[in-house]
Structures are given as structure tokens and as C-alpha cells.
N, C-alpha and C positions, 0 to 999 in steps of 0.2 A: 876411797881416791876419787876425786872427779872429773870427767872426763867433760871438756868444752869442744861443742861441733861450731865451727864457723862456718859460716857460708861461703863455697866457691866463687870468686870473682868470674866474671864474664871470659875474661883473658884466659886463666886455668882450665874452666871448663871447655874452652874450642881448644886448645892443647890438648887436652885429654882424649876428646876426640879425635883430633887431628892427626896425632904421632902415629897410632897405631896404624892407619891409613898409609901415611909416609913411607912408616917402616916395611909393609905389606907391598908398597908400590916399588921401594927401592930393592928390595929382596926377588921382586918378580923382572924389574929391569937385569939386575945383576944375573938371573939365570938364564932370561933371555940370550944375553951374551953367548952361554956356553954351552946351547942348541943349537944343533943345525937346521937351516930352513927346509920347511916342508918339499919331498920333492913329487913324492907319489900318493895317488888317490887310495891306497890301502893304510898306507902309514897314516894318513890324512882323517880317513876315516874311522879307522882303527883307535887312535890316540896310540901310537909308537912311533918310538923315536927313530929318526933316521940315520944316527950313528949306528945303529942295531941293525937296519935294515935295508939302506940306503945301496944300491947297486955300487960297486968300484972299478967293473970292467970299463978300460977307455972304448967308446963307440965310433965307427967311423964318421968322418964329418961329410956333410952333402952340401953339393955345391948350391947355392941361393937359387942359382938359375933353374934347378930342377926340381926345386919344389913351386910348381903353378899350378893352377885348374885353368884351362882354356876357357875361352866363351863357348857356350853350345854353339854356336854359328861356325866355328875353326875348328871344333875337336872331331877327332875319330874313331875315339872311346869313350862312350859315356859312363861314370861311375856314379851308382845310387849307394850308398853308405852310412854306416854308423859314425862313431868314435875313431873306429881303424879305419878309417879311410879320412877322417876331418883333416889333419895334421900334413896330408899331401907326402908322408913319408913312403909310403910304397911305390906310389904312383911317379916317386921322382926316377923310379927304374925304366919306367913304358918312355917319360919324356927324354932321358940319357939316350934310349935306343931310335928317337926322331918321332915317336907315336906323339899326337896332343890330347891329352884327356881331360875332358871336363867334370867334374866332381859337385856332386849336387846329394846334401844330408837328406836322409832318409827319416819321412815323416807320416802320421798316421794316413796323409792321405795323396800318399807319394803311386804306389803298387795298385791303382785301379785298373777298374775293367778297360779303359780308353788309353793305358799306360804308352802302347806303340806309337798308335794318333798322337796322341800329346807332346810326345816329346820329339816327333816329327814337326808339328805344328809350331812348335818352339824353336826350329832351326836345325836340329842334329840330323846331317846327313852322312855320320858315318855308319857302321855295318856292325860294332860291337858294343856290347855293354856287358858292363861287369854289374853284378846285386852284391854287394857285400854285408854281412851281419855276424855279430858275434852269436856264438851258438846259444847263450840262454835267451838271447832276443829274437829266435826266428821265428818260432812258434807265432810268437804275439804277432812279430810284424809281418805274418804271411797269415793272420787269421781275420784281418780286416777286411771289410767287403764294402767298397764305394763304387761309382759310378763313373765319376768324374775327377780326371787328377789337378792338383793347385800344386804351386809352390814350386815351380819350377823355374829355378836362377838361370841367367844366362850369360851375366857378367862373367868375366875371368876376376880372380885373385889368387894371391900368392900365401904361400905358410912361410913360416919361422925355419929358422936352422934349428934343428935339436942341439942337445948340451953334446958336445963328446966326454966330458969330463961331470960328474954331478956335483952342484953348488954345495958347498961346505961354508961360506960366509953367512952368519946371522945377517937377515935385510932387515934393517930399520923402516922400510916402507911398508913391508907384511909379517908385521909382530905375530906369534904363534899367541901370546895372552895367557895370564896366570890361568885361567880354569882350562884350557888345555894341556899346558905345561905337566899341572897337577895331575889332571888326569893321565899324563903318559906316565909319570912317573910310578904314581900307583900300578898300571898294568905292567910296568916293569917289573915291577917286587913281585906281583900276581904269575906272571910268566915265569919269574926263576923258581917259583915254588910249582910249577905243571911237573909231573913226575912223564918222561917221557913215551911210555907204556899207554897213556890215556890216549884216545881217539883224537880229541881238539879240545880247544876252549874258545868259547866265543868273545870277542872285543867288539860291542855293539855291532856293525855289518859287517864285522871282519873275521873268517875264521882262520884262528892258527893251530894249523896241524903238524906235531912231529912227524921229521922226514930224514931221510939222507940226504940232506939239502947241500952238502959243502963239496959236491961232485957236479952240482947242478946250478948253484948260486954263489957269487962273489961277496954277499953281504957277512956282515960281523957275527949275526947270531943264525946261520945258515942251518943250523939243526932244526928249523923250526920256517913252513912256509905258509906265506901270507894269501889266504884265497878270500873273493869276494861272497856273502853270505848268499848271496842271491842264487848262485852257482848251482847254489845244493837244492833251491825251491824253483826251479824252472819246470812248467809243464812239460807231460807228455806231448812227444814232437808227433803232429798227425795234419799237419797241413799238406801233405804231398799234392792234393787235388786242386788248391792253388796255387802251388808254385806251376804245375803243368800248365793252367789256365793263364798266367802272365806269361809264359815261355811261349805258346802258341799265338798270342796276340801281339808277342814283339815279334816272332818269326812274319806273322801274316806282311809285316812293312819293312821285312827286309834285315830283322834286327838277329844277331847270334847273341845270346845270353850265356857269360860265364856266372854261374852260382858259386860266391866264394862264402863257404861257410865257417868263419874263422872258430877253430875250439876253444871252449872257456881254460883260461888257467889250471881249474881244477882237475878236467878232462885229460891235459896235457901231464902233468906230474904226479895225479893220483888215482888217474884209469877212469874208464868209463862209466858214467854213474855211480862212482863212489860217493857214499852219503847221500846220495840223491834221494829226495823225500818224496818223489814221485816215480813210477815204473820208467824205466829209460830205454828208448830207444836211439840208436846209433844213425844220426841224420845223413852221413858220407853213406853209408851201407844201404839205405833207404831209397837216398835219389840216384843211385848208381844202378837199380834195376831197371830206371828208363833211359833208354838209349835217346833219346831225344833231348836230355838233360845234360849239360856240358857240368861237372860239378870235382873240381880239384879235391884230393883226397885229404884235405890237409891234415884230418887227425892223424893219417899214419906219419904224413911228412913231417909234421910239429914235433910228435912223439919220437921220430928219428931225429931230426936235427937238434930237438933241446937235450939231447945226452952227447952231442958232441961239440955244441955250443953253449958255455957258461952264461949266465943271465940273458937267456934266449927270449923270456918274457920276464919285464926287469922285477925284480925281490918285492919293489915295495909297492907294486903297481899290478892292475889287473892287466894291462896292455904290454905291448910288445918291446923290446928293448928296439933301439934303429937297427942292430944286427938283426934281428927278429923281423922287421918290417922290409928291408932290405931283401932278406929270403922270399917273404910273401911276394914281394913284387916280380921278383925271378920267376916263382909259380905263374904270376900270372901273366908277362911278359911270354914265357914258353907258349901258353895256350893260345895267347893272340897269335903270334908266329906263325903256329900251328893253324890255327883259322885261316890267316891269309893266304897262306899256301896252297889251303885246300881251294880257295875264293878264287886264287889267280890261276888255277888249273880250269875250273870251270865257266870263267872268265863271265863274271857278275859285272850286272851293272852299276855304273860310278854313281849313279844321280838317285840320291834316296829320298828328296825330298818329297812332299805331298802333292804335288804337282803331277797328274796322270795317273794317280793312285784311285780303285774301284771305287764309286762311292759307297759300295756295300761295306767298305773297310772304315771308310773316313766315318760314316754314320753311326 
């Protein structure tokens, strides 16, 4: 039997190449419509499905007028913080109490040796400062050594109102993409094979740990906790000398500082130093040894509150839920009120501009 091989026409050859890609694109498009939009940083980084790890408890509505960072000249509280402060959610508790917080993002050249004079020269006339950092970044943030503070933003700005319910309708403006979806499905299958007696499993930058989590979280797969891998790689804390130096620098210009170290999600739900690569030091206990420092014991407060309030930290996120942020704001507000009460009894001067300050402080 003879076979005849006929040359393919350009049209047929083109169809043979294009059709599989069209079918694949159609498959991805149909899948996209079935996936909930990404909402958490841990689900995004770990390629995990929102329908499995997204929060389901309705969160409080925050009035938009309370989500405000005042200009540094009109502020009575200055906040220097990281992503836990950037959305202005916990600060809304200060605003609702009549305070005027100004929020600056903590950069590498922020807490330098001249920080006190720098914020005064930038126009801050208040007496209270909050320095906020998540636990895993505090050692690194306080290890920088610099002489001149830069990046002090003076202008006011507003935050966005956080969602009270998790978005579930797929977004055509921010598609997940085929690669993400296929990897997420693979991870879902891989997770289903995980023996709950195992310690954990890694998905890229996310560590998934079997926990008794259905009392703590409202997500579908609440028997697993998602945690940022960097929580377990943080260096051993040893920056107390720098904390004391910054604190003294601010005291020289009449600023009282609240050191707000936000516990890692892993610390709250797994325990102090669990799975930590390096020797663990409890920052709150360490700093509490120094009477001149004001350090809220957020470790104890957060652990206790997270057992009372589900989704205190969002199950799909390294960050707090709105309920968690508002609790944090209440803690800060109580400390500021206590400081103001003491100051009123001591009759501190109201003008904290650089005018009239000693030259040795300004230099």
C-alpha cells in the first residue's frame, strides 16, 4: 500500500498552530470566571485559592472621614510605620477621638541620629510619636545607622475604606492569569495529600501549617493556617541600644514615643519562636526591662484577643483584619490618653517648635 504525503497549505498549517492556542485561551477564560479575585497577600504569594482561605466574617465599616493622615504641621501625633500603618485603619481610632495623626512610611533613612530635630524642623509641634513595625522587620529597621533623616513627608492624605465583605465576583480588570490558576489548582491537590500530623508544607513564600484553626478563622479550609515564610527567618533581636538612642533623641525635643511592635501572625497563632530558624528573643519582654521606654505588650494582648475574635488576622493575609486594626487603635489611643493626662498634670509647654531650642540639641 502506498501512502501519498501532500504538502499542507499555509491556511491549514496556520489553523493547526492557532487552534490549540485558541482552545487553551478559551479554557483559561472559562476558568477565570470560576475563581474568586485575589484578596490576600498570602493567597497571592502562595498560589492558594481565595474560596479556600478567604475571610468570611463581616468587618466593621469605617467612616471615610476618619481615614486621614493630617499634615505634619497640624498633627498632634506623628506615626512612623510600615504596611500595618499605611492604610490608616488603626489611626482612625485616634481621629474619631479628636486627635490629628500624621503618618509617615518607615524608610531606611528615617530613624537617624537627628530624627528629633528633623521632625521639629519639618513642622511637627506635637508631643507624641508612634513608631510602628511588624515583629519580623523590627531588628532590621532598628539596625540602620545614619546621621541625617530624609523623606519626611509633610502633606496630608486620605486612605481608602476597607471592605466590610470579601469581594467574590471575578474581576476582568485584574485577571488571575493561566499560570497562576494552574499553579493554584496544583497546590490545592498537593495540600489535599498533606498529612495533618506533618509540621508544615511550603508553597513558594507561604508556609501552610495544620492547626486547630476553625475556632480562630472563618475560611473554608480553617484546619490549615497560612503564614509568611519570612516570619521564620527573622534574625535574633539585638537592637535595644539603637531603640534607646532614638528614644533619648526624641525626648530631647519634647517627644514621647510609643514603640508599637506588631507581632508576626505566626507568633500569635503558633507561639513564640515556633519553627524559627534563628534563636528567638521576645522583643516585648526585652524592651519592657527599660523603664524609659513605652512598649505596649501587644504579644499578650493579641494572643488573648485572637482567641476571642475570629479572623483577628485575616486568614489569607499577613495583616490584621479591620477588627484587628481597630483593636490596635484602641490600644494606642489608651496610651496616648494616659500620656496626655500625665502631661496636663505636669503642665508641659505647648510650643514644641525649634524656636528657642538649645543649639547643642539642634546641631
